[in-house]
C-alpha positions as CSV (number, residue, x, y, z in Angstrom):
1,M,0.0,0.0,0.0
2,S,2.8,2.4,0.9
3,Q,4.5,1.7,-2.4
4,L,1.3,2.5,-4.4
5,W,0.8,5.6,-2.3
6,G,4.4,6.7,-3.0
7,N,4.1,6.1,-6.7
8,L,1.2,8.6,-6.8
9,L,2.9,11.4,-4.8
10,K,4.4,14.4,-6.5
11,L,7.5,15.8,-4.7
12,S,9.3,19.1,-4.6
13,V,13.0,18.7,-3.7
14,I,14.4,21.8,-1.9
15,M,18.2,22.2,-1.7
16,T,20.5,25.1,-1.0
17,T,23.9,26.0,-2.5
18,Y,26.6,28.6,-2.2
19,N,29.5,28.8,-4.7
20,S,29.9,25.0,-5.0
21,P,29.0,24.3,-8.6
22,V,31.2,21.2,-8.9
23,W,29.5,19.5,-6.0
24,L,26.1,20.7,-7.1
25,E,26.6,19.1,-10.5
26,K,27.3,15.8,-8.9
27,V,24.2,16.1,-6.8
28,L,22.0,16.9,-9.8
29,W,23.3,13.9,-11.7
30,G,22.0,11.9,-8.7
31,Y,18.5,13.2,-9.2
32,S,18.7,12.5,-12.9
33,V,18.5,8.7,-12.2
34,Q,15.9,8.6,-9.4
35,T,13.4,5.7,-9.7
36,H,10.7,8.1,-8.5
37,K,10.1,10.4,-11.5
38,D,7.4,12.8,-10.4
39,F,9.3,15.7,-8.8
40,D,10.6,19.1,-9.4
41,I,13.8,20.7,-7.8
42,V,14.0,24.1,-6.2
43,I,17.6,25.3,-5.7
44,G,17.9,28.1,-3.1
45,D,21.1,30.0,-4.0
46,D,22.4,32.2,-1.1
47,G,24.3,34.6,-3.3
48,S,26.6,32.5,-5.6
49,T,28.4,33.9,-8.5
50,E,27.5,33.5,-12.2
51,Q,29.2,30.1,-12.4
52,T,26.5,28.4,-10.3
53,R,23.7,29.8,-12.5
54,A,25.5,28.6,-15.7
55,T,26.0,25.2,-14.2
56,I,22.3,24.9,-13.3
57,E,21.2,26.0,-16.8
58,R,23.5,23.4,-18.4
59,L,22.4,20.6,-16.1
60,R,18.7,21.5,-16.7
61,E,19.4,21.0,-20.4
62,E,21.5,17.8,-20.0
63,T,19.4,16.0,-17.5
64,G,15.9,17.2,-18.4
65,L,15.2,17.9,-14.7
66,N,12.5,20.5,-13.8
67,I,14.7,22.9,-11.9
68,T,13.8,26.3,-10.5
69,H,16.7,28.5,-9.4
70,I,16.1,31.1,-6.7
71,W,18.9,33.5,-6.1
72,Q,19.3,36.1,-3.4
73,E,22.1,38.6,-3.0
74,D,25.1,37.6,-0.9
75,D,24.6,39.3,2.4
76,G,26.0,36.8,4.8
77,F,24.7,33.4,5.8
78,R,20.9,33.6,5.1
79,K,20.0,30.0,4.6
80,C,16.7,30.3,6.4
81,R,15.5,33.1,4.2
82,I,16.3,31.3,1.0
83,L,14.7,28.1,2.3
84,N,11.5,30.1,3.0
85,K,11.6,31.4,-0.5
86,C,11.9,27.9,-1.8
87,I,9.0,26.6,0.2
88,L,6.8,29.3,-1.3
89,E,8.1,28.4,-4.8
90,A,7.7,24.7,-4.5
91,Q,5.2,23.2,-7.0
92,S,4.2,20.2,-4.9
93,E,2.4,19.6,-1.6
94,Y,5.1,17.3,-0.3
95,L,8.6,18.8,0.3
96,V,11.9,16.9,0.5
97,F,14.7,18.9,2.0
98,T,18.4,18.2,1.2
99,D,21.6,20.1,0.4
100,G,23.6,20.9,-2.7
101,D,26.5,18.7,-1.4
102,C,24.4,15.5,-0.8
103,I,24.2,12.9,-3.7
104,P,21.0,10.8,-3.4
105,R,20.9,7.1,-4.0
106,K,18.6,6.2,-6.9
107,D,15.8,5.1,-4.5
108,F,16.1,8.2,-2.2
109,L,12.9,9.9,-3.4
110,A,11.0,6.7,-3.7
111,V,11.7,6.0,0.0
112,H,10.5,9.5,1.0
113,A,7.4,9.2,-1.1
114,A,6.5,5.6,0.1
115,Q,7.2,6.4,3.8
116,S,5.2,9.7,3.8
117,R,2.2,9.9,6.0
118,P,-0.3,12.5,7.1
119,D,0.7,14.7,10.0
120,T,4.3,13.2,9.9
121,F,7.7,14.4,8.9
122,L,10.6,12.1,7.9
123,S,14.1,12.2,9.4
124,G,17.0,10.8,7.5
125,G,20.7,11.4,7.7
126,Y,23.8,11.4,5.5
127,H,26.9,9.4,5.1
128,K,29.9,11.8,5.2
129,L,32.7,11.1,2.8
130,P,36.3,12.3,3.1
131,M,37.6,14.9,0.6
132,S,39.6,12.3,-1.4
133,T,36.5,10.2,-2.0
134,S,34.4,13.3,-2.7
135,E,36.7,14.4,-5.4
136,A,37.1,10.9,-6.9
137,I,33.3,10.6,-7.7
138,T,32.5,11.1,-11.3
139,K,29.2,11.5,-13.2
140,E,29.6,7.8,-14.3
141,D,30.1,6.7,-10.7
142,I,26.8,8.5,-9.8
143,V,24.7,7.4,-12.7
144,S,25.8,3.7,-12.4
145,G,25.4,3.8,-8.6
146,R,29.0,2.8,-7.9
147,C,29.5,5.7,-5.5
148,F,27.1,3.9,-3.1
149,D,28.9,0.6,-3.2
150,L,30.8,0.1,0.0
151,A,33.7,-1.8,-1.7
152,W,34.1,1.0,-4.2
153,L,34.0,3.7,-1.6
154,K,36.6,1.9,0.5
155,A,38.8,1.6,-2.5
156,H,38.6,5.3,-2.9
157,G,39.4,6.4,0.6
158,L,36.4,5.7,2.9
159,K,37.4,4.2,6.2
160,S,35.8,1.2,7.9
161,S,33.0,2.2,10.4
162,H,29.8,0.9,11.9
163,K,28.2,3.9,10.2
164,N,28.7,2.1,6.8
165,L,25.7,-0.1,7.7
166,K,23.6,2.7,6.2
167,L,25.0,1.8,2.8
168,T,24.5,-2.0,3.0
169,A,21.2,-2.4,4.9
170,T,18.5,-4.3,3.0
171,P,14.9,-2.8,3.1
172,F,14.0,-5.3,5.8
173,Q,17.1,-4.5,7.9
174,A,16.5,-0.8,7.4
175,S,12.9,-1.1,8.7
176,I,14.2,-2.7,11.9
177,L,17.2,-0.3,12.3
178,N,14.9,2.7,11.8
179,R,12.8,1.5,14.7
180,I,15.6,0.7,17.1
181,T,18.2,3.4,16.4
182,P,19.0,5.5,19.5
183,T,19.5,8.6,17.4
184,A,17.0,11.3,18.1
185,C,14.4,11.8,15.4
186,N,15.1,15.4,14.7
187,F,14.3,17.2,11.4
188,K,17.3,17.0,9.1
189,G,17.8,19.8,6.5
190,S,20.1,17.5,4.6
191,N,17.6,14.7,4.5
192,G,14.1,15.3,5.7
193,S,10.6,15.7,4.3
194,V,7.3,17.3,5.4
195,W,4.0,18.3,3.9
196,K,4.0,21.9,2.6
197,K,0.9,22.8,4.6
198,D,2.7,21.8,7.8
199,A,5.8,23.8,6.9
200,L,3.5,26.8,6.2
201,A,1.6,26.3,9.5
202,V,4.7,26.7,11.6
203,N,5.7,29.7,9.4
204,G,8.8,28.0,7.9
205,F,12.3,28.5,9.1
206,D,13.3,31.1,11.7
207,E,15.3,33.8,9.8
208,R,17.0,34.9,13.0
209,M,19.1,31.8,12.8
210,P,22.4,31.5,10.9
211,W,24.2,28.2,10.6
212,G,23.8,25.6,13.3
213,G,20.6,23.8,14.3
214,L,18.2,25.8,12.3
215,D,16.6,22.6,10.8
216,R,16.3,21.0,14.3
217,E,14.4,24.1,15.6
218,F,12.1,23.9,12.6
219,G,11.4,20.3,13.6
220,V,10.7,21.2,17.2
221,R,7.9,23.6,16.1
222,L,6.5,20.9,13.8
223,I,6.3,18.4,16.7
224,N,4.7,21.1,18.9
225,A,2.1,21.5,16.2
226,G,1.3,17.8,16.3
227,V,3.4,16.6,13.4
228,R,5.0,13.3,14.3
229,P,8.7,12.4,13.5
230,K,9.6,9.2,11.7
231,H,13.0,7.8,10.9
232,V,14.2,6.9,7.4
233,R,17.8,6.9,8.5
234,Y,18.7,3.6,7.1
235,D,16.8,3.6,3.8
236,A,16.7,7.2,2.5
237,I,20.4,7.4,1.6
238,V,22.6,10.3,0.6
239,V,26.4,10.6,0.6
240,H,27.7,13.9,1.8
241,L,30.6,15.5,-0.1
242,D,33.3,17.1,2.0
243,H,33.8,20.8,2.2
244,A,35.2,23.6,4.4
245,R,32.9,25.3,6.8
246,G,34.2,28.8,7.0
247,Y,30.8,30.1,8.2
248,K,30.8,27.9,11.3
249,S,30.7,29.9,14.6
250,P,30.4,28.5,18.1
251,E,28.7,31.7,19.3
252,Q,26.0,31.5,16.6
253,V,25.5,27.8,17.3
254,A,24.9,28.7,21.0
255,E,22.5,31.4,20.1
256,N,20.6,29.1,17.8
257,K,20.5,26.4,20.6
258,A,19.0,29.0,22.9
259,L,16.2,29.7,20.4
260,R,15.5,26.0,20.0
261,I,15.3,25.4,23.7
262,K,12.9,28.3,24.0
263,S,10.7,26.7,21.3
264,E,10.8,23.4,23.2
265,K,10.1,24.9,26.7
266,E,7.3,27.2,25.5
267,K,5.8,24.7,23.1
268,L,6.0,27.2,20.3
269,T,4.4,26.2,17.0
270,R,5.2,29.3,15.0
271,T,8.1,31.7,14.6
272,E,7.4,35.4,14.1
273,Y,10.5,35.6,11.8
274,G,9.4,33.3,9.0
275,I,7.5,33.0,5.8
276,A,4.7,35.5,6.7
277,Q,7.2,38.2,7.5
278,L,9.1,37.4,4.3
279,R,6.0,38.0,2.3
280,E,5.5,41.3,4.0
281,T,9.1,42.6,3.6
282,E,9.1,41.6,-0.1
283,G,5.6,42.9,-0.8
284,E,4.1,39.5,-1.7
């Protein structure tokens, strides 16, 4: 029943990017071979240069993917604002969130579609790759699926780890592991999905928040609003390409954590710094 339901569900994939066209190209090739075909992609661009726009236009032509490119001026780390713009632009009623450095396995969207339920959001994860492996992956490795094969990844620099189980779990094993994992079922901006109506009901992402836990706080408000979390940690698979994080700030992370704790303690279901306010400031 879930498979039939999933086959009928149209998706909007929302991802963000900033001056990483080589990584973004690899990600888009991953979406070109998805087994679930009914989807569009909304790329939220937080101020990249012309090279990113040119890459998106070329990939739109080469892959045939339905891609909307939303660009905003580079004015610091404004991921929450570009995500809110993407939510408004999304063509579908079910939203899959990821990042422009996460290559999806071919069944990634099929899993999100099949596991979707009313009043529920899905929480996945990512498998982080070292830089040497990230650089080694080619278009052919993505299209063929080799870059998700554990033996191939180890031959190209991935170290042995219990975390590699994500890449080898069968659907039956994944269903069990998703139920017994001790990992908290928080909303993951790199691998999560939610109904658009629920994202709008909590007013989207809190635009006061720079990098560090902004997706988790969004999930807290969803839960407070009655949306249940559900793991797809072991079956909705993406590999995460390595990159520098020059925007990382311990002070900002602490400030974001304080906002999340406030949302938890006060059972907040909406932010006053989200989509509604974006519409007002941009005259929508």
